[in-house]
Backbone bond lengths (Angstrom), bond angles and torsions (degrees), N, CA, C in turn:
res aa  C-N    CA-C-N  psi(-1)  N-CA   C-N-CA  omega(-1)  CA-C   N-CA-C  phi
1 M - - - 1.460 - - 1.519 109.65 -
2 A 1.338 117.02 132.18 1.465 120.23 -179.95 1.517 110.48 -74.22
3 W 1.313 115.91 142.85 1.463 120.82 175.53 1.524 108.73 -69.90
4 P 1.330 117.45 142.61 1.464 119.47 179.70 1.515 110.30 -66.76
5 S 1.343 114.66 150.40 1.460 119.13 -178.75 1.514 111.53 -71.26
6 A 1.343 117.66 -27.14 1.476 121.09 179.16 1.522 108.06 -118.37
7 R 1.323 116.10 111.45 1.464 119.92 -177.42 1.513 112.63 -81.91
8 F 1.333 118.13 -19.30 1.452 121.37 -175.27 1.529 109.87 -131.54
9 K 1.287 116.05 151.93 1.446 122.47 172.32 1.526 107.87 -127.15
10 S 1.307 116.58 155.83 1.448 120.29 178.17 1.515 109.38 -136.88
11 A 1.323 115.59 161.82 1.459 119.94 -179.51 1.503 108.82 -147.45
12 A 1.293 115.31 150.54 1.464 119.48 173.73 1.511 109.44 -72.68
13 A 1.321 116.37 159.60 1.469 120.82 178.85 1.519 109.50 -54.56
14 G 1.327 115.84 133.79 1.450 120.72 -179.20 1.511 113.73 91.31
15 G 1.326 117.09 -5.86 1.454 120.13 178.10 1.514 111.12 -73.12
16 S 1.317 116.74 171.28 1.459 120.18 179.80 1.518 110.09 -138.63
17 W 1.362 114.29 158.74 1.455 120.52 -179.05 1.518 109.32 -133.91
18 T 1.289 116.29 152.93 1.457 122.90 172.29 1.516 107.98 -132.50
19 P 1.326 118.95 167.09 1.469 120.37 -179.56 1.525 113.76 -57.62
20 T 1.361 118.51 -24.97 1.456 120.04 -179.15 1.520 112.16 -70.64
21 D 1.353 117.12 -14.12 1.454 120.47 177.84 1.526 112.03 -79.22
22 M 1.330 118.34 -7.58 1.450 121.10 -175.51 1.527 110.70 -80.49
23 N 1.326 116.68 140.18 1.469 121.58 172.85 1.519 110.99 -83.07
24 G 1.326 115.94 -26.52 1.456 120.68 -177.62 1.511 108.58 177.89
25 V 1.324 116.41 179.42 1.449 119.91 -176.50 1.519 112.33 -67.76
26 Q 1.333 117.08 -14.12 1.456 120.17 -178.31 1.533 112.11 -82.50
27 D 1.344 117.65 -11.35 1.456 119.80 -173.85 1.521 112.14 -66.11
28 M 1.305 116.60 149.99 1.463 124.77 170.47 1.516 107.20 -117.31
29 F 1.320 116.25 142.84 1.450 120.31 175.66 1.512 107.44 -101.89
30 I 1.324 117.84 120.38 1.452 120.00 -176.54 1.515 111.01 -136.44
31 R 1.311 114.35 157.41 1.441 122.80 167.51 1.517 107.57 -118.84
32 A 1.319 114.05 175.38 1.461 117.62 177.69 1.517 110.93 -61.49
33 G 1.332 117.43 -30.70 1.467 120.69 -177.94 1.507 113.91 -87.59
34 G 1.311 119.34 -2.53 1.456 119.40 179.21 1.514 111.74 142.20
35 I 1.353 116.03 -170.47 1.460 121.28 -176.55 1.521 109.75 -66.47
36 L 1.294 116.55 134.91 1.449 122.90 -179.57 1.521 109.55 -88.78
37 N 1.354 117.18 126.32 1.451 118.72 170.84 1.523 112.53 -137.50
38 A 1.332 117.18 -22.92 1.456 119.08 -175.61 1.520 112.28 -64.95
39 D 1.343 117.03 -28.08 1.448 120.31 -176.27 1.519 113.65 -91.85
40 L 1.331 117.46 -5.88 1.460 119.57 -178.07 1.514 110.91 -74.49
41 S 1.319 117.81 145.44 1.456 121.53 176.11 1.519 109.40 -76.17
42 T 1.345 116.66 168.07 1.462 120.68 179.49 1.511 112.12 -67.94
43 E 1.338 119.43 -15.51 1.462 121.08 174.77 1.521 110.40 -63.41
44 V 1.342 116.46 -27.88 1.464 121.13 179.37 1.515 110.70 -94.96
45 L 1.327 116.02 -45.26 1.465 120.01 -172.94 1.518 113.41 -85.17
46 G 1.339 118.77 -21.55 1.445 121.38 -173.61 1.518 110.53 88.18
47 P 1.358 118.86 -177.10 1.451 122.46 -175.49 1.528 112.72 -59.69
48 K 1.325 115.69 144.28 1.457 120.52 173.59 1.524 109.19 -71.16
49 K 1.321 117.51 147.94 1.457 121.51 -179.41 1.524 109.52 -133.98
50 S 1.335 116.55 141.31 1.447 121.40 174.82 1.523 107.93 -129.21
51 V 1.330 116.89 147.13 1.461 121.86 -174.79 1.524 110.20 -124.46
52 I 1.325 115.71 134.42 1.462 122.62 173.82 1.520 107.24 -114.47
53 V 1.332 117.75 126.84 1.468 122.16 179.18 1.529 108.59 -119.01
54 Q 1.323 116.78 133.37 1.454 121.16 -177.84 1.528 110.38 -134.70
55 H 1.343 116.47 130.52 1.464 120.65 174.18 1.520 109.03 -83.02
56 I 1.337 116.31 137.48 1.461 122.91 -178.78 1.525 108.83 -118.10
57 S 1.302 117.19 135.67 1.466 121.11 178.14 1.526 110.00 -131.14
58 A 1.336 116.44 110.14 1.468 124.20 175.80 1.524 112.32 49.66
59 Q 1.330 117.59 52.86 1.453 122.67 -179.97 1.520 111.26 -117.25
60 T 1.346 115.07 154.06 1.461 120.25 176.54 1.514 111.60 -87.57
61 S 1.348 117.81 -23.03 1.455 120.42 -178.32 1.525 110.01 -160.52
62 Y 1.336 114.06 164.26 1.460 120.40 172.93 1.521 107.33 -144.89
63 T 1.345 116.43 138.59 1.457 121.24 -176.68 1.524 111.51 -113.45
64 F 1.335 115.33 125.94 1.462 121.73 168.47 1.530 106.37 -92.37
65 S 1.321 117.13 112.39 1.458 121.06 -176.24 1.524 110.78 -110.60
66 G 1.339 115.87 177.06 1.449 120.89 178.70 1.515 114.03 70.11
67 L 1.323 117.28 27.00 1.464 120.98 -178.60 1.528 110.93 -91.89
68 D 1.303 115.73 164.47 1.461 122.49 174.09 1.520 106.54 -142.19
69 G 1.318 115.52 95.85 1.457 120.50 -174.64 1.516 114.07 -58.50
70 N 1.326 117.21 -34.48 1.463 119.63 -179.89 1.523 111.57 -70.59
71 A 1.321 116.91 -35.02 1.464 120.15 178.08 1.523 111.73 -80.84
72 D 1.331 116.74 -34.02 1.467 121.25 -176.34 1.520 112.68 -83.73
73 Y 1.324 117.35 -17.14 1.471 124.93 176.74 1.526 112.99 73.83
74 G 1.334 117.69 -49.21 1.455 121.39 179.90 1.506 110.04 -168.01
75 Y 1.341 115.87 175.82 1.461 121.05 -177.31 1.522 111.06 -138.89
76 E 1.334 115.67 145.63 1.456 122.71 169.57 1.523 107.29 -118.27
77 L 1.315 116.22 123.62 1.456 121.50 -175.91 1.526 110.20 -124.27
78 T 1.335 116.29 135.56 1.462 122.29 -179.77 1.521 109.75 -123.87
79 V 1.328 115.94 137.58 1.469 122.82 176.18 1.518 107.69 -122.80
80 M 1.325 117.44 125.77 1.464 122.34 177.48 1.518 108.53 -137.22
81 G 1.333 117.58 123.57 1.457 119.15 179.37 1.506 112.55 175.48
82 S 1.327 115.20 -162.98 1.459 121.46 -177.44 1.522 110.24 -129.64
83 I 1.329 114.57 150.28 1.459 122.62 178.00 1.523 107.18 -113.97
84 A 1.304 117.01 111.67 1.464 120.71 -171.03 1.518 113.43 -74.59
85 T 1.342 118.20 -27.66 1.460 120.08 -173.77 1.517 113.76 -122.72
86 G 1.316 117.77 7.87 1.454 119.99 -176.69 1.519 110.57 93.41
87 M 1.327 116.21 158.53 1.460 122.03 -174.13 1.522 110.80 -109.75
88 A 1.331 115.27 129.62 1.460 119.79 177.46 1.520 111.75 -78.50
89 S 1.339 117.24 -24.29 1.457 121.33 179.08 1.519 108.97 -151.19
90 A 1.314 116.22 174.57 1.456 120.50 -178.83 1.520 111.19 -70.85
91 V 1.339 116.15 156.38 1.458 120.61 168.46 1.530 106.95 -73.08
92 E 1.330 116.42 127.73 1.460 121.67 -175.26 1.523 110.96 -130.69
93 V 1.337 115.18 156.95 1.458 121.72 167.36 1.529 107.40 -110.63
94 R 1.344 115.81 126.82 1.455 121.14 -178.73 1.526 109.21 -113.64
95 P 1.338 118.23 104.92 1.464 120.33 179.27 1.527 110.94 -61.51
96 N 1.322 116.36 125.67 1.470 122.39 -177.65 1.525 112.31 56.50
97 G 1.327 117.41 20.08 1.463 121.07 -179.26 1.518 114.15 78.39
98 V 1.332 117.30 5.02 1.467 121.86 -176.65 1.529 110.56 -71.78
99 T 1.337 116.50 142.67 1.471 121.40 -178.96 1.533 112.22 -123.34
100 T 1.325 117.75 14.43 1.471 120.80 -176.67 1.534 110.47 -125.03
101 S 1.332 115.12 170.08 1.476 124.30 174.70 1.522 112.38 63.74
102 M 1.343 117.56 29.11 1.457 121.32 179.04 1.527 110.85 -123.60
103 T 1.328 116.09 142.29 1.455 123.04 178.63 1.516 108.59 -131.37
104 M 1.318 116.20 144.95 1.458 121.45 -174.87 1.519 110.36 -131.62
105 V 1.334 116.24 134.81 1.464 122.51 170.22 1.521 106.87 -110.29
106 R 1.317 115.93 122.64 1.476 121.63 -174.14 1.522 109.88 -118.14
107 H 1.323 116.02 122.78 1.463 122.40 172.51 1.523 107.28 -109.85
108 F 1.323 117.64 123.56 1.460 117.02 179.03 1.523 112.17 -141.25
109 N 1.309 113.43 151.72 1.459 122.74 173.39 1.516 107.76 -119.87
110 D 1.328 116.66 139.84 1.459 118.51 175.73 1.521 110.30 -130.55
111 S 1.323 115.36 178.21 1.457 120.96 -170.30 1.518 113.86 -69.04
112 S 1.334 118.71 -18.85 1.469 118.44 -176.78 1.528 113.45 -129.21
113 L 1.337 118.61 -34.56 1.462 120.64 -173.25 1.514 113.14 -88.63
114 G 1.325 117.44 -15.80 1.454 120.14 -178.54 1.516 111.95 80.37
115 H 1.336 117.03 -145.57 1.459 122.38 -173.01 1.523 111.89 -89.13
116 A 1.337 115.75 140.92 1.459 121.31 175.63 1.520 108.48 -146.91
117 V 1.343 116.18 157.40 1.458 121.99 179.78 1.524 108.86 -130.42
118 H 1.336 117.47 132.84 1.458 123.61 176.52 1.523 108.61 -125.22
119 T 1.317 117.84 137.10 1.462 123.34 170.62 1.512 107.87 -125.05
120 V 1.327 117.19 113.84 1.458 120.84 -173.66 1.523 110.34 -144.39
121 A 1.340 115.45 156.48 1.459 120.35 167.93 1.521 107.61 -69.03
122 S 1.324 116.86 142.39 1.458 119.67 -176.90 1.520 110.30 -131.44
123 T 1.326 115.86 165.41 1.464 121.37 179.13 1.525 111.57 -99.85
124 G 1.336 116.14 13.49 1.457 121.16 178.45 1.516 109.43 179.26
125 L 1.319 116.03 175.87 1.459 121.59 175.21 1.527 107.36 -86.14
126 E 1.337 116.72 111.93 1.467 120.44 -170.75 1.525 112.38 -68.29
127 V 1.339 114.45 140.42 1.461 122.40 179.40 1.518 111.50 -115.71
128 A 1.336 118.51 -36.84 1.466 121.23 -177.73 1.514 109.97 -149.15
129 L 1.324 115.47 139.18 1.462 122.77 -179.57 1.521 110.37 -73.65
130 P 1.348 117.85 139.74 1.472 119.68 -178.86 1.520 112.98 -80.81
131 H 1.323 114.78 162.56 1.455 122.18 167.80 1.518 107.92 -139.22
132 T 1.316 117.33 144.27 1.468 120.76 -172.91 1.521 113.52 -82.08
133 T 1.325 117.55 -5.06 1.461 121.05 177.28 1.528 109.00 -120.31
134 P 1.341 119.45 166.88 1.469 121.08 -179.35 1.518 112.04 -51.17
135 C 1.341 116.27 136.76 1.450 120.36 -174.17 1.530 110.68 -156.44
136 V 1.323 114.13 169.61 1.457 122.72 174.33 1.521 107.82 -110.99
137 V 1.332 116.68 136.03 1.464 119.96 -179.78 1.530 110.19 -125.44
138 N 1.322 114.50 145.00 1.457 121.84 176.67 1.524 106.45 -145.10
139 G 1.336 116.55 110.89 1.456 119.58 -175.71 1.519 112.11 -136.54
140 H 1.326 115.13 152.31 1.467 121.42 -178.94 1.517 108.50 -141.07
141 I 1.342 116.42 136.13 1.461 120.66 179.09 1.527 109.78 -136.49
142 Q 1.330 115.73 144.18 1.457 122.64 171.43 1.516 107.81 -113.60
143 I 1.343 116.19 129.64 1.465 121.97 -173.60 1.525 109.76 -121.26
144 A 1.321 116.81 128.57 1.463 121.68 172.79 1.526 107.98 -79.27
145 A 1.347 117.75 127.99 1.460 120.13 -170.26 1.528 114.76 -112.51
146 K 1.326 119.26 -25.16 1.458 120.27 -173.10 1.528 111.26 -66.06
147 T 1.319 115.31 146.45 1.456 120.85 176.65 1.523 110.00 -84.64
148 G 1.350 115.07 159.03 1.457 120.58 171.98 1.514 116.30 71.62
149 V 1.334 117.27 17.98 1.467 120.37 178.93 1.525 107.75 -110.06
150 G 1.323 117.16 100.65 1.456 120.47 -179.18 1.517 112.61 74.71
151 S 1.326 115.40 -165.78 1.462 121.90 -176.24 1.524 113.19 -97.36
152 F 1.342 117.64 -10.09 1.458 122.00 -179.37 1.521 109.46 -143.05
153 R 1.348 115.43 156.80 1.453 120.54 164.40 1.523 107.15 -105.17
154 S 1.316 116.34 140.56 1.460 120.21 -168.53 1.516 112.16 -116.47
155 G 1.327 113.77 158.60 1.455 121.83 171.56 1.512 108.95 -135.71
156 I 1.330 116.94 139.06 1.463 121.31 176.14 1.514 107.57 -127.80
157 A 1.343 116.34 132.09 1.466 119.83 -171.49 1.521 111.28 -141.82
158 H 1.330 114.47 161.26 1.457 123.17 175.69 1.521 107.41 -144.67
159 S 1.319 116.90 138.06 1.464 118.97 -179.77 1.526 111.55 -147.21
160 T 1.328 113.89 159.87 1.464 122.84 171.79 1.523 108.17 -126.60
161 T 1.335 116.16 129.47 1.467 122.23 175.38 1.522 107.75 -121.85
162 I 1.329 117.06 124.62 1.467 121.64 -175.39 1.524 109.17 -123.42
163 R 1.325 115.92 124.38 1.464 120.95 179.64 1.530 110.71 -74.45
164 D 1.320 116.51 131.74 1.464 121.31 -176.01 1.522 113.03 -61.52
165 S 1.317 117.01 -39.16 1.460 120.63 -168.79 1.525 113.48 -68.06
166 D 1.342 116.93 -34.31 1.468 117.84 -173.08 1.534 113.54 -145.24
167 G 1.340 118.38 5.64 1.448 120.58 179.39 1.518 115.31 78.67
168 Y 1.325 117.45 8.40 1.468 121.25 176.93 1.522 108.78 -54.46
169 T 1.338 117.61 130.06 1.459 121.06 -166.78 1.527 112.33 -126.71
170 Y 1.331 114.77 134.65 1.454 122.50 167.22 1.526 109.02 -104.57
171 D 1.330 116.91 131.18 1.461 122.67 172.35 1.517 105.55 -117.01
172 T 1.334 117.41 112.38 1.460 120.80 -166.57 1.522 112.59 -127.22
173 H 1.333 115.52 138.64 1.458 122.55 174.24 1.535 108.30 -119.66
174 Y 1.332 116.06 140.53 1.460 120.77 -176.06 1.522 110.64 -127.78
175 A 1.324 115.16 144.34 1.459 122.33 166.12 1.524 106.15 -126.35
176 S 1.328 116.43 117.37 1.463 121.08 -177.53 1.523 109.92 -119.22
177 R 1.329 115.76 152.70 1.457 120.02 175.79 1.533 110.25 -137.92
178 W 1.323 114.53 147.69 1.463 122.68 179.18 1.521 106.77 -126.55
179 S 1.329 117.55 124.36 1.461 121.03 -171.93 1.527 113.78 -81.49
180 D 1.312 118.83 -8.57 1.461 121.76 176.99 1.531 109.02 -82.15
181 V 1.332 117.03 108.50 1.463 120.96 -179.89 1.527 111.79 -112.87
182 T 1.337 117.22 12.12 1.467 120.76 -177.53 1.529 113.63 -112.87
183 T 1.322 118.43 -24.76 1.466 121.39 -176.66 1.518 110.35 -86.96
184 N 1.326 116.92 126.13 1.459 120.46 178.39 1.520 110.45 -68.94
185 I 1.323 117.58 139.50 1.464 122.15 177.18 1.525 108.81 -81.73
186 T 1.331 116.33 118.35 1.462 122.05 177.61 1.524 112.59 -112.65
187 S 1.329 117.14 -10.00 1.466 120.90 175.96 1.515 109.83 -156.08
188 L 1.322 116.23 155.69 1.461 123.06 173.47 1.518 107.73 -127.47
189 V 1.331 116.42 121.03 1.459 122.05 178.17 1.528 108.40 -98.30
190 V 1.322 116.80 118.07 1.465 121.34 175.40 1.516 106.71 -90.91
191 Y 1.322 115.81 113.62 1.466 121.57 -175.85 1.523 109.32 -104.85
192 F 1.332 116.33 123.29 1.470 121.29 -176.09 1.520 113.03 -95.83
193 G 1.319 118.50 -17.66 1.459 121.32 177.04 1.511 115.08 73.31
194 T 1.297 118.22 9.79 1.460 122.00 179.36 1.516 108.36 -158.85
195 P 1.336 118.91 148.91 1.471 119.91 178.19 1.514 113.10 -81.68
196 A 1.320 117.40 8.65 1.465 118.94 -171.40 1.525 113.80 -115.35
197 F 1.335 118.16 21.16 1.461 119.72 177.16 1.521 110.16 -82.55
198 T 1.327 115.49 129.86 1.462 121.44 174.87 1.518 108.04 -133.91
199 G 1.328 115.89 130.25 1.458 119.51 -179.49 1.512 110.56 164.36
200 W 1.343 116.00 -141.44 1.453 121.34 -175.52 1.523 110.02 -134.55
201 V 1.323 115.17 146.08 1.461 121.69 168.60 1.524 107.63 -125.68
202 S 1.315 116.21 141.89 1.461 119.96 176.77 1.512 109.12 -132.37
203 L 1.324 115.64 146.04 1.460 121.96 179.54 1.517 108.92 -128.27
204 R 1.309 115.35 127.65 1.472 121.96 177.89 1.535 108.09 -114.73
205 K 1.329 115.38 125.93 1.459 119.95 177.10 1.537 109.03 -89.96
206 L 1.333 114.91 135.90 1.460 119.28 177.42 1.526 107.93 -102.18
207 A 1.307 116.82 79.04 1.454 122.04 -174.47 1.517 111.08 -72.87
208 E 1.319 116.15 145.99 1.464 120.48 177.68 1.521 112.01 -77.70
209 A 1.333 116.27 -17.57 1.475 122.43 -179.38 1.516 110.75 64.09
């Protein structure tokens, strides 16, 4: 393939670009003030994303409401914080507050027992493995939200749980499924399973634009 004769394009402030303006994959879109991205269509930039961040102080749960799973396509949720008294159950995401029709496969490694696998019915899409003593948790999950796609909606997650007293560590990967593929997701309840969670939760919408 021949290299394009013009490797760069420029535009005055307020100008716009579309993919048809490209000479080839090597092109850069620039303005006098720097790289242009605000004017590019989603064909170039990919899906638009918005992030909601919320600080949590000693709460058992937090609800992200006003969602539209069909419009948002999917969600990425992160939990980072500390558990002052230990966790009675895993940190979970409950679509629309629902606690049924979900199954979880958990692969985890810890500081002494090594690798183990659990497959169990769950009351939510797991985000972080619990510990019964004070600990630090950091978990991330991606959730498929659209209705009518296949026979299940899925969640994939990874988390680290570290015990305060001695650094004992769980490194955990999750594959979760929810058999309800017809109900639109309008809220996500992050359930911590203890009144002593303090930290941050963030939600990123994967909009189709």
